[in-house]
Residue, then its C-alpha position, 0 to 999 in steps of 0.5 A: m515497497t512490495a506487499k511482502e516488504y510492507k508486511e515485513y516492515k510492519g512485522l506481520r506474518k499471516e495477517s492481512l496487510r490491508d487490515n493492519t494499515d493506518s487510515i491514510e495508508l489505506i486511503l492512498t492504497d484505495l486512491s491508487e487502485e481507483a486511479t488505475k481502474r479509471l485509467a484502464a477504463k479510459k485507455r483500454p490497455i491490451g496485454l500485460e505490458e500495457n496494463i503494467k504501464v497503466a498500473k504504474i500511472g495509477g500508483n504514481v497518482a497515489k505517490a504524488a498525493r503521499d509525497n505532497l502530504e508528507e512534505n506538508l506534515g513534515e513526517s512519513v505517513v507510512t508507519k510500522d504500527n499495525n492496527l490490530n496490535y498482534k503480539y506473537m508468542e514464540d513457541k519454545k519447546i523444551 
């Protein structure tokens, strides 16, 4: 999911996505980011296309970890829950 799709999935409006993820979702995001950072340092990509390739590899590291965990848990680790439990009040004008 893109960040926008993920926010919609969790029912967030202006709140931070990172502040509203479950701990395992945050860990997987951090894994993806750290893997991408280390791969970029090792491969030294030049230009947008090469950086995109490295970022996809880093994302796949986290995807493999997520898939393995979900297979062993027997359930998805991505939830619609948000940690801050926002409740929106719709403005109703008379």
